[in-house]
Structures are given as structure tokens and as C-alpha cells.
N, C-alpha and C positions, 0 to 999 in steps of 0.2 A: 504494500500500500504506500502511495506517495502523496506528497503535498497535503498532509492532514493537518488540521488545526482545530482549536476549540475556542469557544467564546463564552465568557462568564459575564452575565449581566446582573448587576446588583439592583434590587428594588427596595423601596422604603418599607418601614414597618406599617402594618395595617392592623388596626384594632377591630375585631369583629367576633361575634359569638360563633363558635364552631357549629356547623350544621351536621357534618359527618365526623366520625372518629375512626382512627386506625390505631390499634394497640398491639395486635399480634405481629411480632417482628421476626420470629424464627421458631421452628418446632422440630422435634425429633420423635420418630415413631417406633424405633427399635434399636436394640433389643428391649424387652419389656421393662427392665429396671432402669433404662435410660430415657424413657418417655418423658418429655418435658416441653414446656412452652416458655418463650422469652417475650416479655412485654417491653414496648417503648411507645410512649403516647404521642400521637399526632392529632391535631384538631384541624380539619379542613372544611371549607376553603378559607385560607388566610395565609398571609406571609408569615405571621407569627404562629407557625405550624407546630412548634414543640411546646407543650404545656410547661409553664415555668413555675408550677407549684408542686410540691411533693404530694402524692396521692396515697392515702392509706388503703391498702388492698384487703383489709379484713372484711369478710363477708362478700367478697367479689364472687359472683356466680360463674362457674366454669361448666359448660355442657359439652360432653363428648358422646360417642355412641354407647358408652356404658351408663349414661344418665347424668344427673346433676350433682355437682360437688361445690363446696365453698372454701375459700381461703380461711383457715382458722388460726392464723398466727398474725402478729402485729407487724407485718412487713410493709414496706412502702415502695412505691415506684418514684424514684427521685427525678427531679427535673433534668432533662437532657441525659438521662441515664436509663438503666435497664434493671429489670427484675426477672428472676427465673422461677417458674412455677412447676413443681413436681409433687409426687404423692405425699412427701413428708410434710407439706404445708397445706394439705387439703383434707377435708372431712367429706366422705361420700365417694362414690365410684368414679374412677378416672381411667380411661383406656383410649389409646390412639392405635387403631388397627394398622397392620402393615400394608393392606391392599387398598382400602378406601375408608374415608372417614371425614370428620368435621370437628371444628372447635368453635364454640360460641362463648363470648365473654360479655358480662354485664355488671356494672357497678354504678350505684346511685351516689353521687358526691354532693357536697354542699355548693359546688359551683355548677356543674352540669353533669348529667349522666354520661358515662362512657360505655360504648358497646362496639363490638366487632365480631366478625365471623369469617372463617376460611374453610373451604371444602377442598378435598383432594381425592383423586387426581383431576386434572383438567388444565385448560388454557388460562393464563393469567388475565386475559382480556374478557373472560366469561363473566357473567353476572348471575348469581353472586360470585364473588371472587374465588378463584380456584388456584391451587398450587400443585406442583409436581409431588409425586410420592418420593420421599428421600430413602435411598437404600439404607440398609442396616449400618449403624455408626456414622451416617451422614445426616444432614439436616436440610430442611427446606428453609431458605432464608430470603429476606425481602431486600431488594434494591430500591432506593428512592432518590429523586431529585426534585427540586422546586421548579415550578413552571408558572408562566403567565400567559393568559389567553383572554383578550378583551371580549370574546364572544361567549364566554361561559356565563350563564344567566345569574347565578347566585353571587359569585365573586370571581374576578379574573385571576385570583391566585389559588394555587392548589399544589398537589403532589402528583408526579408521575411515578408509578411503582411497577415492579416486576418481581416475580418469584423465580428462584433458581435453586439448584441443588448445590449445597456447600459440602465438599468432601472433608473439610476440617472445621467442624462446628465451632462457632465463636460465641457461645452463650455468655452474656454479661459484657460483651464487647461489640464494637461496630462491625457490621458485615462489610468486608473490604475486598472480596474476591469475585465480584460480579463479572461474568465473562463477556458481557455486552451482547448485542443482537447481531445477527448474521444475515447478509443478503448476497447472493451470487447468481450468475447467469452467463449467457454468451451473447456476443454481438455478431450478427451475420449481415451480408448484403442481401439484396432481394432474391438472389438465386440460392441462398442458403450456404454460401461460402463464408468461413470465419474471417473477421476483420482483425488484423494485427494493429496494435497501437491506437485503437479508438479510445478517446478520453471519456471516462464515465465518472460522474459526480453524484454523490448522494447528499441531499440537503434537507434538513428537518423541515417539516411543514411550516411555512412562515406564519407569523402571528404568535409564535410561541417563544417567549423570552425565557430560556431555560437556564437555571442556575445549576451548574453541574456539581455533583458531589459524590465521588471525587471526579476530577476533571479529565480523565483519560477517555471518556466516551464522547464522540464527536457530533457536533451540530452539522458539520459539513466536511466532506472528505472526497478526494479525487484519486482515482487509480487509472491504469491503462490496461487494455486487453492483451493477453498473451497470444502466441501464434495460433492457438486453437480458438481464439475469440473469447476466452474466459476472463471474467472479472470477479473479484471477491472483495466484499466489505465485511469486516468484523468491528467490534468495539463501537457499535451504534447504540443509540438510546432506544428505550422501548416506546417508540412513538411512530408516526407516519413520516415517510421520507419521499421526496421527489427524487427519482433516479433519471438523470439526463445523460444522453449519449451524443457525442460529436465525433465525426471523422471527416477529414478533408474530402471534398467531392460528393458528400452525401447530405441529405436533409437531416437535421437533428431530430431526435425523438425524446420524449419524456413520458414517464409513467409514475403515478402516485401509488406507492406500495401500500398494502394493508398495514394495520397496526402490528408492530414488531413485538416479538416475545422471544426471550433467549432460548426457551425450550422448544420453539417451533420455528426454526430458521426458514427463510424464503430462499430456495435453491434453484429455481428455474425461471427467473425473471429475464427472459430473452428478448432481444431486439433484432428487427430486420429493417435495415436502413435502405431508403430509396436513393438512387442517384439523383443529385440535384445541385443547387447553388450552395456555396459555402456560407457558413456563419462566421463573420469576422468578429474577433473578440477585443481588439484594441484599436485605438484611434489610427495608428500607423497602418493597420490592415483593412480598415473599413472601405477604402477606395470609394468614398463618396457618401458614406452613412456613418454618423457618430451619434451616440446617445449618452446623456449624462443627466443627473447622477444615476448610478446603477450599482446596487439596489436603490429604490426610491420609495417614498411614502405617499407623496401627493403630486408634486410637480415633476414633469418630465420635459426635457429639452432635446430636440432632434435637430441635428445640423446636417445639411445637405450640401455637397459640393456642386451639384447641379440642380436646377429647379425642376420639381416634379409636381404634377397636378394633385396627387394625393399620396398619403402614406397610411398603411393599415397596421392595426394592432390585433393580434390573435391570442387566444388562450391556448393551453396545452392540448386541448381537444381539437384544435383547428377552427374553432368558432370565431368569426369576425366580431370583435368587441367594439372597435372604434375605426371608423374611416375618417381620416383627417383630410378635409377638402382644402387644398393649398391653392385657392383660386388666384391669390396675389403672387404665386410662384416665389414665395419667400424662401431664403436659404436657412432660416432659423425659425423653427416651429416650437412654441411653448404651449403645453397642454396640461390641464388640470385632470389628473387621473384618480382623484380621491374617491370617486364613486366605485372604482374597480375593487372587487374583493381581493384580499391577500392571495398571492399566488405567483406563478411563473407565466410570462407572456412573451410574445415575439413581435418586434417591430420589423415590418417587412415592406420592401419596395418590390418592383417587378424583378429585381435581380439580386437583392441583398436581404439578409435576415440577421437580426441581432436579438439574443435573449435578454430580457429584462426581468427583474424580480421586484415585486411590490411587497413591502412589509407593513 
């Protein structure tokens, strides 16, 4: 993988009552005497996602396939910390089967009630939330990072999470070995022949200001195809990515991948490029078409070296979004694109095409 980078965006503190809660952070199902659960408290949606008061866990209800049990000791869940629940601190039946099961947690506090549930096995993007079955002496652990999305109805701040198998359980400590999400495929020409050296870029669905924790999982990354047309991305976040492909002499192509999950890699995202005009990426290469700023949020400037009667803007599906009538044959066109949804677009003339990204 080449030319990879990450972006960390810091957002301010937001005070809001939590609507949803997440408390189950890791669990182990076997062997029998090692069955346990780790708690860490997140309140979402809110930037202030980690509860900053100690929570007394006495009388916390824990429900498993064996039935209901209660924490019967005076243990606490510290702020920004962890607590481990196993049979020695419970009264009542407690059992996490090795093949399938669930955990439900409920605690009524003087602040707000906390509750959470997890089912296994299943895909982390299922609802209710599912986790993989951890093999014996391994655990199912949760990866998280903070996210911002202005389209979320309750609050633009929340968590992106994913569940994975941890071969070295870290109960009482941070989960730090998340493998990242995986996407791979091939790039071919229209006749099915593999293309060597095609540039493939994965970019997280725009509109998401992701605070990475830890930062080795990429918002955007670029690689190049091998001689059999293969490209591979790992270390991606559990979210949706645009995958863009460019090769000299071919029309570019873009696909919006499904939600990623580390236990369910996307391995056959293939592209078949059509012969066509080049997409020029820099001012020196545009030969008559230059766009700035790119990426953009509202205003877009298009500079033409020769006057043209119109310029078109398409989305990734090929739909014509804007036709700019340049009746004055101006060489500099300024356009307000604030009404366009966040995403990837193409500025096109009869002979040139440039990718633009709206955030």
C-alpha cells in the first residue's frame, strides 16, 4: 500500500443527555471458568462520549442464556476506565455458551439508566448489535472511534464501532489490536484484461469528520494494481468508502462500498474500465481545464483556457447534476454548489474530466 495518510479532526465539547448507551466492551466465552465481561461506559450521541463519573455497579442486572444475575459486590466502573464482571461478583446464573448467545446489561443510576446488549455470532452492522464468536482463550473485543455527521437526526456526534476477535484478551485495558477493515478486487479493461499500475483510492464517505483512535486506520489511502490487476486495502475504518479507479487512456470509475466490518472483508470489488478521455489531476496536466478549490464545501471555481458554451457536473452514477451555461464565453466560471449533497462529482467538458469532492 502506498501514499497512505490519516486525518485527525478535533471537535469541541458538546453537553447533551445521552440517548443510547454502550457499556459492553469485551467478553470471553470459554473455557467455562474464564467466562467474563468487560465494561466501559459510552453515552451517545455526544462528543462527551465517556461518562466522567464513577458508576456503582451493585445490583446491575446481567442477563445471559442461563437467566438473570446481579452484581452483588461494591465494585465501581471508574470514569475513563474498565470493570471486569465474572461469576465471583454475581449472584444468580451466568453462562456464555461457546456457539451462540447474548449479554444484556441494565443499571438504574441517579443520573441516567445505562443499558446495553450484544448477540453472537453475527455481523457487527446487524441490529441488534452482533459480535463474532471468540475461540477458546480468545475474546470478542470492540473497536471504536469518534465521528461527526451533520445528517444524523439526534446529534451529529457519535461513535463508530466494530467487533473483532482478540487473540490476546486485554480485560481491564484498552483494546489496541484492531486489525482494520479489508477491501480488495481487480481492475480490468472492457475486454477483461488486467490493468497494471491503475491508481485506486479509497476515501471514507464524506461528511464524516472522524477522530481516529488510534490513528493507524485511514480516512483515505491510495494503492496501485499489480500485473494481474489486483489491488488491496487493509487498515480501513468500519464505515463506507468510495473506491475510485484511474488509468491513463480510460474513463475513471467509482463505487461506494457497503459498510465495512473487519470480520466480513469485501474481496471482489472489481472494475472494468472503458477506453476514453483522460482525467487530469493537476493544473500542469489539465490542458485547458482547472478546478479549485478541491475538495470544496460550497464555492467552486472553473478556469478554462479556451471559451466553451457550457460545462457539466456529474455525480458518480453518471447523472447530470449541473449544466453551466457559459453564454458570455467567460474563461473563469464561479458557481455556488452548496445545494449539492456531500459526495464525489466530475467536472466535464467535451474532452476533459476532473474529479471533485464536496465535503
